[in-house]
All heavy atoms as an XYZ file, in Angstrom:
765
protein
N       0.857     -1.151      0.006
C      -0.004      0.001      0.004
C       0.907      1.223     -0.003
O       2.002      1.216      0.536
C      -0.904     -0.064      1.234
C      -1.320      1.208      1.820
S      -2.450      1.108      3.230
C      -1.954     -0.309      4.123
N       0.416      2.264     -0.615
C       1.149      3.528     -0.647
C       0.267      4.609     -0.056
O      -0.900      4.751     -0.424
C       1.508      3.884     -2.121
O       2.283      2.837     -2.670
C       2.300      5.169     -2.168
N       0.850      5.372      0.874
C       0.145      6.477      1.505
C       0.904      7.743      1.205
O       2.112      7.799      1.369
C       0.050      6.270      3.044
C      -0.621      7.457      3.714
C      -0.656      4.973      3.372
N       0.198      8.760      0.781
C       0.825     10.059      0.515
C       0.464     10.981      1.656
O      -0.694     11.176      1.988
C       0.348     10.624     -0.811
C       0.826      9.805     -1.983
C       0.534     10.503     -3.289
C       0.965      9.572     -4.431
N       2.154      9.980     -5.050
N       1.503     11.577      2.252
C       1.317     12.518      3.367
C       2.246     13.696      3.136
O       3.468     13.531      3.036
C       1.658     11.823      4.692
C       1.546     12.714      5.890
N       2.667     13.144      6.575
C       0.493     13.283      6.500
C       2.307     13.917      7.555
N       0.986     14.044      7.549
N       1.673     14.865      3.038
C       2.425     16.061      2.720
C       3.201     15.847      1.438
O       2.625     15.535      0.423
C       3.280     16.507      3.908
C       2.452     16.885      5.105
C       3.298     17.152      6.343
O       4.486     16.922      6.351
N       2.661     17.675      7.385
N       4.520     15.965      1.485
C       5.353     15.755      0.278
C       5.971     14.373      0.234
O       6.850     14.111     -0.598
C       6.458     16.810      0.197
C       5.922     18.212      0.052
O       4.813     18.341     -0.512
O       6.570     19.159      0.495
N       5.546     13.474      1.106
C       6.180     12.176      1.224
C       5.255     11.073      0.751
O       4.054     11.133      0.911
C       6.584     11.894      2.693
C       7.484     12.934      3.257
C       7.013     13.833      4.201
C       8.806     13.036      2.853
C       7.833     14.809      4.731
C       9.627     13.997      3.391
C       9.161     14.884      4.320
N       5.861     10.054      0.184
C       5.132      8.829     -0.156
C       5.657      7.738      0.758
O       6.841      7.484      0.826
C       5.386      8.439     -1.630
O       4.942      9.510     -2.463
C       4.626      7.187     -2.000
N       4.728      7.098      1.474
C       5.090      6.060      2.442
C       4.653      4.714      1.894
O       3.486      4.525      1.560
C       4.406      6.336      3.803
C       4.725      7.759      4.270
C       4.838      5.303      4.828
C       3.855      8.251      5.401
N       5.585      3.769      1.800
C       5.284      2.431      1.308
C       5.149      1.496      2.499
O       6.052      1.399      3.332
C       6.394      1.949      0.367
C       6.599      2.842     -0.797
N       5.732      2.864     -1.873
C       7.553      3.751     -1.066
C       6.144      3.752     -2.758
N       7.248      4.317     -2.279
N       3.992      0.837      2.589
C       3.688     -0.064      3.704
C       3.233     -1.387      3.154
O       2.662     -1.465      2.072
C       2.590      0.516      4.579
C       2.800      1.932      5.154
C       1.510      2.472      5.702
C       3.872      1.900      6.186
N       3.430     -2.436      3.927
C       2.836     -3.728      3.611
C       2.056     -4.189      4.829
O       2.360     -3.807      5.953
C       3.919     -4.747      3.232
O       4.789     -4.968      4.321
N       1.064     -5.013      4.603
C       0.250     -5.502      5.714
C      -1.000     -6.174      5.202
O      -1.090     -6.551      4.034
N      -1.948     -6.330      6.097
C      -3.194     -6.981      5.722
C      -4.371     -6.303      6.405
O      -4.218     -5.700      7.471
C      -3.164     -8.456      6.063
C      -2.987     -8.765      7.540
C      -2.866    -10.256      7.787
O      -2.655    -11.021      6.885
N      -2.965    -10.644      9.025
N      -5.529     -6.403      5.776
C      -6.738     -5.811      6.322
C      -7.157     -6.618      7.551
O      -7.295     -7.837      7.500
C      -7.876     -5.789      5.279
C      -9.159     -5.262      5.894
C      -7.469     -4.940      4.089
N      -7.321     -5.937      8.697
C      -7.677     -6.623      9.934
C      -9.180     -6.567     10.188
O      -9.739     -7.480     10.771
C      -6.948     -5.974     11.102
N      -9.843     -5.483      9.717
C     -11.265     -5.331      9.963
C     -11.863     -4.368      8.954
O     -11.213     -3.405      8.565
C     -11.477     -4.810     11.388
C     -12.932     -4.588     11.750
C     -13.077     -4.105     13.166
N     -12.168     -2.978     13.429
C     -12.110     -2.325     14.537
N     -12.869     -2.662     15.529
N     -11.274     -1.330     14.696
N     -13.085     -4.623      8.577
C     -13.832     -3.704      7.710
C     -15.109     -3.367      8.442
O     -15.851     -4.243      8.879
C     -14.164     -4.353      6.347
C     -12.878     -4.769      5.617
C     -14.998     -3.413      5.509
C     -13.114     -5.555      4.359
N     -15.369     -2.074      8.626
C     -16.590     -1.641      9.300
C     -17.258     -0.564      8.455
O     -16.674      0.008      7.544
C     -16.283     -1.129     10.701
O     -15.356     -0.090     10.675
N     -18.512     -0.290      8.786
C     -19.279      0.699      8.035
C     -19.808      1.757      8.992
O     -20.251      1.460     10.086
C     -20.472      0.006      7.359
C     -20.071     -1.059      6.379
N     -19.757     -0.798      5.077
C     -19.896     -2.377      6.560
C     -19.423     -1.917      4.473
N     -19.478     -2.898      5.355
N     -19.719      3.017      8.582
C     -20.275      4.136      9.324
C     -21.050      4.976      8.336
O     -20.451      5.583      7.444
C     -19.184      4.932      9.996
C     -19.740      6.029     10.903
C     -18.660      6.862     11.567
N     -17.742      6.029     12.321
C     -16.451      6.316     12.481
N     -15.933      7.357     11.926
N     -15.688      5.523     13.191
N     -22.364      4.987      8.485
C     -23.248      5.658      7.534
C     -22.978      5.093      6.139
O     -23.116      3.890      5.935
C     -23.073      7.184      7.584
C     -23.376      7.744      8.962
O     -24.297      7.204      9.626
O     -22.718      8.698      9.381
N     -22.596      5.917      5.197
C     -22.301      5.444      3.840
C     -20.832      5.204      3.602
O     -20.423      4.904      2.485
C     -22.830      6.469      2.805
C     -24.344      6.561      2.807
O     -24.998      5.560      3.181
O     -24.864      7.624      2.417
N     -20.020      5.334      4.629
C     -18.569      5.167      4.487
C     -18.133      3.767      4.887
O     -18.719      3.164      5.778
C     -17.822      6.173      5.377
C     -18.084      7.611      4.960
O     -18.320      7.846      3.773
O     -18.062      8.483      5.852
N     -17.109      3.271      4.219
C     -16.482      2.002      4.576
C     -15.142      2.336      5.246
O     -14.367      3.115      4.697
C     -16.256      1.104      3.332
C     -15.585     -0.202      3.732
C     -17.579      0.842      2.640
N     -14.890      1.744      6.404
C     -13.667      2.028      7.152
C     -12.835      0.754      7.213
O     -13.313     -0.292      7.665
C     -13.992      2.522      8.571
C     -14.818      3.811      8.471
C     -12.714      2.758      9.372
C     -15.416      4.236      9.779
N     -11.604      0.838      6.738
C     -10.697     -0.293      6.739
C      -9.668     -0.116      7.853
O      -9.016      0.916      7.938
C      -9.961     -0.404      5.398
C     -10.875     -0.707      4.236
C     -11.445      0.313      3.484
C     -11.160     -2.009      3.903
C     -12.285      0.048      2.405
C     -12.011     -2.301      2.819
C     -12.565     -1.256      2.105
O     -13.400     -1.566      1.055
N      -9.516     -1.138      8.672
C      -8.456     -1.164      9.681
C      -7.390     -2.105      9.187
O      -7.707     -3.260      8.826
C      -8.996     -1.645     11.028
O     -10.019     -0.788     11.477
N      -6.173     -1.624      9.138
C      -5.091     -2.403      8.524
C      -3.973     -2.586      9.527
O      -3.563     -1.632     10.205
C      -4.567     -1.669      7.259
C      -3.449     -2.458      6.608
C      -5.685     -1.410      6.286
N      -3.471     -3.792      9.608
C      -2.289     -4.061     10.425
C      -1.091     -3.954      9.482
O      -0.974     -4.718      8.533
C      -2.344     -5.447     11.038
C      -1.194     -5.761     11.951
C      -1.361     -7.119     12.629
O      -2.304     -7.836     12.377
N      -0.440     -7.430     13.495
N      -0.215     -2.977      9.731
C       0.855     -2.697      8.798
C       2.207     -3.136      9.337
O       2.398     -3.237     10.538
C       0.927     -1.191      8.417
C      -0.327     -0.757      7.703
C       1.182     -0.342      9.622
N       3.120     -3.367      8.426
C       4.515     -3.625      8.744
C       5.334     -2.503      8.128
O       5.186     -2.229      6.933
C       4.949     -4.981      8.201
C       4.213     -6.149      8.802
C       4.589     -7.460      8.154
O       5.619     -7.521      7.447
O       3.829     -8.416      8.350
N       6.156     -1.862      8.925
C       6.929     -0.744      8.438
C       8.395     -1.133      8.487
O       8.891     -1.588      9.516
C       6.692      0.515      9.314
C       7.438      1.689      8.755
C       5.212      0.800      9.416
N       9.098     -0.944      7.392
C      10.518     -1.277      7.348
C      11.291     -0.217      8.119
O      10.807      0.865      8.391
C      11.001     -1.350      5.896
O      10.722     -0.086      5.257
C      10.328     -2.477      5.136
N      12.522     -0.547      8.453
C      13.338      0.339      9.296
C      14.134      1.359      8.470
O      15.224      1.728      8.823
C      14.315     -0.513     10.113
N      13.548      1.845      7.392
C      14.221      2.862      6.593
C      13.505      4.190      6.759
O      12.836      4.424      7.764
C      14.298      2.445      5.131
C      12.919      2.190      4.526
O      11.918      2.384      5.242
O      12.856      1.832      3.359
N      13.632      5.086      5.800
C      12.986      6.403      5.923
C      11.469      6.296      5.925
O      10.784      7.191      6.419
C      13.458      7.346      4.819
C      12.991      6.966      3.439
C      13.500      7.907      2.371
O      14.622      8.418      2.531
O      12.770      8.133      1.400
N      10.905      5.205      5.390
C       9.465      5.003      5.446
C       8.980      5.024      6.885
O       7.920      5.555      7.185
C       9.059      3.664      4.828
C       8.892      3.725      3.345
O       8.409      4.727      2.806
N       9.317      2.695      2.668
N       9.750      4.419      7.794
C       9.346      4.352      9.198
C       9.233      5.754      9.821
O       8.270      6.040     10.494
C      10.349      3.520      9.981
C      10.024      3.413     11.457
C      11.011      2.454     12.156
N      10.791      2.434     13.569
C       9.830      1.772     14.194
N       8.970      1.073     13.487
N       9.704      1.796     15.488
N      10.203      6.608      9.513
C      10.158      7.962     10.074
C       8.944      8.745      9.530
O       8.289      9.449     10.280
C      11.456      8.727      9.740
C      12.626      8.147     10.501
O      12.476      7.577     11.569
N      13.814      8.297      9.931
N       8.671      8.606      8.245
C       7.528      9.302      7.667
C       6.226      8.729      8.211
O       5.276      9.455      8.459
C       7.542      9.204      6.139
C       8.702      9.929      5.530
N       9.020     11.236      5.814
C       9.629      9.531      4.626
C      10.087     11.605      5.123
N      10.478     10.564      4.384
N       6.188      7.420      8.398
C       4.988      6.774      8.960
C       4.738      7.279     10.391
O       3.634      7.648     10.736
C       5.167      5.257      8.936
C       4.060      4.506      9.621
C       2.806      4.391      9.049
C       4.274      3.905     10.863
C       1.783      3.708      9.683
C       3.264      3.229     11.506
C       2.028      3.125     10.901
O       1.015      2.449     11.545
N       5.791      7.317     11.206
C       5.647      7.811     12.585
C       5.229      9.274     12.594
O       4.430      9.681     13.439
C       6.946      7.592     13.358
C       7.295      6.138     13.649
C       8.678      6.043     14.294
C       6.248      5.491     14.526
N       5.754     10.056     11.664
C       5.343     11.452     11.574
C       3.870     11.553     11.253
O       3.145     12.357     11.829
C       6.166     12.180     10.510
C       5.797     13.654     10.392
C       6.587     14.360      9.323
O       7.386     13.760      8.632
N       6.350     15.645      9.183
N       3.382     10.725     10.340
C       1.977     10.711      9.999
C       1.105     10.367     11.200
O       0.108     11.007     11.491
C       1.716      9.710      8.865
C       0.277      9.430      8.493
C      -0.391     10.662      7.935
C       0.186      8.280      7.514
N       1.533      9.343     11.972
C       0.750      8.890     13.119
C       0.800      9.912     14.245
O      -0.221     10.309     14.797
C       1.286      7.527     13.641
C       1.117      6.462     12.564
C       0.607      7.139     14.937
C      -0.308      6.212     12.134
N       1.991     10.414     14.587
C       2.154     11.260     15.758
C       1.780     12.719     15.483
O       1.488     13.449     16.428
C       3.581     11.172     16.305
C       3.772      9.895     17.076
C       4.226      8.747     16.471
C       3.435      9.841     18.421
C       4.379      7.579     17.201
C       3.603      8.676     19.148
C       4.074      7.541     18.523
O       4.210      6.390     19.233
N       1.786     13.169     14.243
C       1.390     14.542     13.930
C      -0.061     14.640     13.552
O      -0.513     15.683     13.141
C       2.253     15.111     12.796
C       3.687     15.367     13.232
O       3.959     15.333     14.455
O       4.527     15.548     12.360
N      -0.797     13.574     13.745
C      -2.227     13.554     13.392
C      -3.047     14.308     14.446
O      -2.525     15.027     15.287
N      -4.327     14.074     14.409
C      -5.234     14.794     15.316
C      -5.295     14.203     16.717
O      -5.876     14.788     17.613
C      -6.642     14.797     14.708
O      -7.126     13.475     14.584
N      -4.694     13.025     16.940
C      -4.728     12.398     18.252
C      -3.632     13.001     19.128
O      -2.477     12.681     18.999
C      -4.521     10.894     18.094
C      -4.734     10.156     19.401
O      -4.886     10.763     20.461
N      -4.682      8.844     19.335
N      -4.020     13.852     20.051
C      -3.057     14.541     20.911
C      -2.712     13.749     22.167
O      -1.936     14.209     22.980
C      -3.615     15.922     21.318
C      -3.927     16.811     20.149
C      -2.721     17.056     19.306
C      -3.054     17.981     18.145
N      -2.071     17.971     17.090
N      -3.273     12.543     22.333
C      -2.963     11.744     23.507
C      -1.704     10.882     23.321
O      -1.234     10.297     24.257
C      -4.114     10.807     23.860
O      -4.356      9.911     22.754
C      -5.386     11.587     24.145
N      -1.181     10.823     22.109
C       0.014     10.017     21.853
C       1.236     10.745     22.382
O       1.294     11.975     22.384
C       0.179      9.775     20.365
C      -0.926      8.905     19.713
C      -0.740      8.920     18.200
C      -0.886      7.519     20.250
N       2.261     10.002     22.806
C       3.492     10.653     23.283
C       4.171     11.363     22.110
O       4.029     10.987     20.960
C       4.333      9.488     23.799
C       3.734      8.271     23.241
C       2.322      8.552     22.913
N       4.933     12.399     22.427
C       5.594     13.168     21.374
C       6.929     12.583     20.988
O       7.501     12.965     19.956
C       5.768     14.622     21.823
O       6.526     14.661     23.009
N       7.487     11.674     21.795
C       8.769     11.048     21.507
C       8.647      9.550     21.669
O       8.034      9.087     22.629
C       9.869     11.607     22.444
C      11.194     10.907     22.226
C       9.999     13.098     22.326
N       9.231      8.808     20.750
C       9.214      7.373     20.875
C      10.505      6.905     21.541
O      11.582      7.188     21.064
C       9.096      6.714     19.492
C       9.061      5.193     19.571
C       9.066      4.539     18.208
O       9.453      5.172     17.226
N       8.690      3.301     18.153
N      10.354      6.206     22.658
C      11.487      5.678     23.374
C      11.843      4.327     22.794
O      11.035      3.380     22.888
C      11.166      5.574     24.866
C      12.342      5.154     25.711
O      13.408      4.838     25.153
O      12.198      5.136     26.936
N      13.017      4.190     22.221
C      13.389      2.928     21.574
C      13.642      1.795     22.570
O      13.679      0.628     22.179
C      14.650      3.114     20.699
O      15.696      3.656     21.518
C      14.372      4.069     19.547
N      13.779      2.135     23.858
C      14.033      1.116     24.852
C      12.725      0.509     25.385
O      12.746     -0.486     26.096
C      14.846      1.677     26.023
C      16.261      1.933     25.612
C      16.770      3.128     25.241
C      17.297      0.983     25.448
N      18.085      3.012     24.900
C      18.437      1.682     25.011
C      17.385     -0.395     25.640
C      19.650      1.043     24.754
C      18.603     -1.019     25.397
C      19.714     -0.301     24.965
N      11.606      1.119     25.079
C      10.330      0.596     25.531
C       9.854     -0.459     24.542
O       9.661     -0.202     23.383
C       9.276      1.724     25.648
C       7.919      1.166     26.032
C       9.730      2.751     26.684
N       9.665     -1.680     25.040
C       9.237     -2.779     24.198
C       7.711     -2.862     24.199
O       7.049     -2.266     25.058
C       9.795     -4.126     24.730
O       9.194     -4.402     25.994
C      11.319     -4.062     24.874
N       7.121     -3.621     23.283
C       5.680     -3.831     23.310
C       5.196     -4.426     24.623
O       4.098     -4.122     25.076
C       5.417     -4.771     22.135
C       6.539     -4.500     21.190
C       7.721     -4.187     22.059
N       6.003     -5.234     25.252
C       5.647     -5.829     26.554
C       5.575     -4.748     27.630
O       4.700     -4.787     28.500
C       6.600     -6.949     26.954
C       6.568     -8.113     26.010
C       7.637     -8.380     25.185
C       5.452     -8.956     25.963
C       7.599     -9.444     24.324
C       5.409    -10.015     25.106
C       6.477    -10.265     24.269
N       6.489     -3.796     27.584
C       6.448     -2.661     28.511
C       5.166     -1.864     28.321
O       4.536     -1.468     29.303
C       7.655     -1.762     28.334
C       8.977     -2.439     28.675
O       8.964     -3.303     29.572
O       9.995     -2.089     28.063
N       4.816     -1.609     27.062
C       3.597     -0.849     26.775
C       2.358     -1.600     27.263
O       1.448     -1.006     27.812
C       3.501     -0.566     25.292
C       4.541      0.437     24.812
C       4.454      0.690     23.332
O       3.575      0.114     22.657
O       5.259      1.492     22.833
N       2.344     -2.923     27.043
C       1.214     -3.749     27.507
C       1.117     -3.672     29.047
O       0.053     -3.497     29.595
C       1.373     -5.180     27.056
C       0.318     -6.162     27.556
C      -1.067     -5.766     27.030
C       0.664     -7.578     27.099
N       2.266     -3.815     29.715
C       2.277     -3.751     31.168
C       1.760     -2.408     31.670
O       0.928     -2.334     32.583
C       3.686     -4.012     31.687
C       3.828     -3.812     33.169
C       3.310     -4.748     34.072
C       4.418     -2.659     33.695
C       3.417     -4.551     35.433
C       4.523     -2.465     35.043
C       4.015     -3.417     35.931
O       4.104     -3.209     37.282
N       2.239     -1.299     31.059
C       1.813      0.033     31.499
C       0.321      0.203     31.240
O      -0.400      0.793     32.068
C       2.624      1.110     30.764
C       4.054      1.212     31.255
S       4.975      2.543     30.502
C       5.416      1.825     28.915
N      -0.183     -0.317     30.130
C      -1.602     -0.237     29.829
C      -2.414     -0.976     30.874
O      -3.432     -0.465     31.375
C      -1.855     -0.812     28.428
C      -3.269     -0.600     27.959
O      -4.219     -0.616     28.744
N      -3.425     -0.430     26.667
N      -1.974     -2.177     31.237
C      -2.686     -2.958     32.263
C      -2.658     -2.292     33.615
O      -3.653     -2.300     34.342
C      -2.072     -4.360     32.339
C      -2.307     -5.268     31.133
C      -1.503     -6.574     31.264
C      -3.788     -5.556     30.968
N      -1.524     -1.685     33.976
C      -1.437     -0.987     35.268
C      -2.412      0.186     35.309
O      -3.132      0.369     36.301
C       0.012     -0.519     35.529
C       0.073      0.482     36.665
C       0.912     -1.696     35.796
N      -2.479      0.973     34.232
C      -3.390      2.116     34.205
C      -4.838      1.631     34.292
O      -5.650      2.193     35.038
C      -3.163      2.962     32.920
C      -4.267      3.964     32.726
C      -1.815      3.645     32.993
N      -5.175      0.564     33.561
C      -6.542      0.041     33.604
C      -6.867     -0.514     34.988
O      -7.981     -0.331     35.498
C      -6.727     -1.015     32.537
C      -6.783     -0.437     31.135
C      -6.873     -1.507     30.117
N      -6.770     -0.968     28.781
C      -7.796     -0.675     28.026
N      -9.009     -0.874     28.458
N      -7.622     -0.195     26.804
N      -5.921     -1.185     35.621
C      -6.157     -1.749     36.948
C      -6.381     -0.646     37.976
O      -7.249     -0.746     38.844
C      -4.990     -2.638     37.371
N      -5.616      0.421     37.870
C      -5.790      1.549     38.821
C      -7.132      2.221     38.595
O      -7.798      2.624     39.582
C      -4.660      2.573     38.622
C      -3.342      2.092     39.175
C      -2.263      3.097     39.035
N      -1.000      2.562     39.518
C       0.168      3.028     39.187
N       0.271      4.048     38.351
N       1.279      2.496     39.675
N      -7.569      2.343     37.347
C      -8.895      2.917     37.089
C      -9.987      2.056     37.694
O     -10.920      2.542     38.334
C      -9.096      3.078     35.577
O      -8.068      3.910     35.041
C     -10.448      3.695     35.258
N      -9.879      0.759     37.495
C     -10.857     -0.189     38.045
C     -10.843     -0.144     39.571
O     -11.875     -0.155     40.208
C     -10.550     -1.591     37.528
C     -11.563     -2.625     37.928
C     -12.837     -2.615     37.420
C     -11.228     -3.602     38.849
C     -13.770     -3.559     37.784
C     -12.149     -4.550     39.250
C     -13.428     -4.532     38.693
O     -14.360     -5.472     39.075
N      -9.635     -0.053     40.140
C      -9.504      0.021     41.608
C     -10.178      1.268     42.150
O     -10.855      1.222     43.194
C      -8.007     -0.014     41.966
C      -7.738      0.017     43.441
C      -6.251      0.007     43.738
O      -5.464      0.551     42.934
O      -5.878     -0.497     44.798
N     -10.018      2.408     41.471
C     -10.653      3.625     41.917
C     -12.180      3.515     41.856
O     -12.875      3.979     42.761
C     -10.189      4.814     41.062
C      -8.841      5.369     41.479
C      -8.553      6.688     40.819
N      -8.440      6.592     39.378
C      -7.317      6.376     38.725
N      -6.191      6.175     39.374
N      -7.302      6.306     37.413
N     -12.694      2.877     40.808
C     -14.149      2.691     40.695
C     -14.672      1.830     41.842
O     -15.700      2.131     42.441
C     -14.515      2.061     39.354
C     -14.389      2.998     38.181
C     -14.763      2.313     36.911
C     -14.596      3.218     35.724
N     -14.907      2.559     34.462
N     -13.946      0.741     42.143
C     -14.365     -0.115     43.263
C     -14.280      0.635     44.595
O     -15.130      0.491     45.444
C     -13.502     -1.371     43.318
C     -13.773     -2.447     42.271
C     -12.772     -3.581     42.395
C     -15.195     -2.965     42.435
N     -13.219      1.392     44.760
C     -13.016      2.135     45.993
C     -14.160      3.124     46.206
O     -14.679      3.280     47.323
C     -11.699      2.874     45.955
O     -11.512      3.624     47.109
N     -14.538      3.819     45.152
C     -15.655      4.791     45.251
C     -16.963      4.060     45.619
O     -17.758      4.601     46.381
C     -15.837      5.550     43.942
C     -14.887      6.653     43.776
C     -15.246      7.500     42.562
N     -14.012      7.886     41.900
C     -13.724      7.702     40.648
N     -14.587      7.189     39.830
N     -12.565      8.045     40.153
N     -17.154      2.905     45.062
C     -18.404      2.171     45.283
C     -18.526      1.683     46.733
O     -19.588      1.764     47.336
C     -18.508      0.976     44.351
C     -19.768      0.158     44.564
C     -19.866     -0.978     43.606
N     -20.118     -0.454     42.280
C     -20.076     -1.204     41.200
N     -19.781     -2.469     41.277
N     -20.319     -0.695     40.019
N     -17.418      1.199     47.312
C     -17.473      0.599     48.648
C     -17.091      1.542     49.791
O     -17.264      1.238     50.930
C     -16.597     -0.626     48.677
C     -17.093     -1.735     47.813
C     -16.370     -2.140     46.690
C     -18.296     -2.364     48.093
C     -16.844     -3.159     45.898
C     -18.782     -3.383     47.296
C     -18.053     -3.772     46.178
N     -16.611      2.731     49.469
C     -16.217      3.685     50.495
C     -17.168      4.855     50.585
O     -16.760      5.982     50.754
C     -14.805      4.191     50.262
C     -13.785      3.109     50.488
O     -13.990      2.243     51.305
N     -12.672      3.177     49.761
N     -18.439      4.598     50.521
C     -19.435      5.654     50.622
C     -19.925      5.766     52.080
O     -20.758      5.006     52.542
C     -20.635      5.375     49.732
C     -20.273      5.402     48.279
C     -21.501      5.158     47.445
N     -21.122      5.127     46.046
C     -21.970      4.923     45.077
N     -23.245      4.786     45.332
N     -21.557      4.882     43.846
N     -19.385      6.711     52.812
C     -19.790      6.913     54.204
C     -20.372      8.301     54.341
O     -20.056      9.243     53.824
C     -18.594      6.748     55.156
C     -18.113      5.327     55.204
C     -16.896      4.985     54.675
C     -18.898      4.341     55.788
C     -16.441      3.690     54.746
C     -18.454      3.053     55.850
C     -17.213      2.731     55.310
């Protein structure tokens, strides 16, 4: 697949993971593989400079997917713990 962003052409390979419909639009979710060349930098620029402001501004190369999964689980567990605490600590 080829994606054009600003003045760059980004070459990606991957497969369609899900197809959904919203009104008259078809939305494709794709799991992509990005090579470790300049395509990767342009792809990350496309993702991180988009409208989603909750993403980190810098990618730490020492953080593995397992670290991200662990941090995600910790945040979700703390949120769940706060909900339980509010429910049972009503005095």
